[in-house]
Phi, psi and omega in degrees: 000130179260122180269155173288165177300320180297315179297316179300319180293320178297316179298314179299313182298314180296316178301315180298314182296317178299317180294320177297331179275002175091015180265147170263142182250142173281164178297131183287156177243144178248126179217120184052240180255026185235138173249134178222149178204161176260161176224145182217161177224130180052045177064016176250122181297131181251330182161193178226164175224156184228135174236115181256133183301331182266002185251155180256014181219158172270129179251132180246138186216153172217133183241131172260133178244137182228147175285156180302331181289349177265007186304312182293323177301313181289320180302322178296334184255358186299317180300317178296320178297320178294320178298320179297314178302314180298317181303323183261008178073024179257168173230169186222169180213140176240131178230145178243121172237226172296314170258172171245146188243136174245111182251139177250136183229154169217159182227150171226125178288136182301328180299330180250011184283119174211181183306309185293315182295320178291320179301312181291321178296316179295322179300310179296317180300313182290326173297319178300310180299316180297318179294323177293319176303318180295321181294323184260004182300132178257129180295122183300329180295322179292330180288333182285338182291000000 
């Protein structure tokens, strides 16, 4: 896939900013007009990001996957999960395949993308993901019964 100069510059810029913020990046993937990669800190996966050639923003995402037998458990917590997303300025998507996925997203427009804007967006995004993890945490002792 041959990228435009603008797309190449966006990929370079995003990679530099993530590294300046102390994140390690996974090897990026190219699919159609989209570049995607994961990011982690201190060997802990934090999320992924997407750069689409036709888009004016960087999209950051984290996906939770659940088995179908957990549907009622998650449904009971869905309203709280939506409130958490709203509180941190994130949005979400739910998809059902073999498992069902709850994805959390945040965006930064390339026109305003700099060290500080990415740092603050990631801070809110990661707080959102952590709060959702806390909301859906299943007590390991209950699973053993």
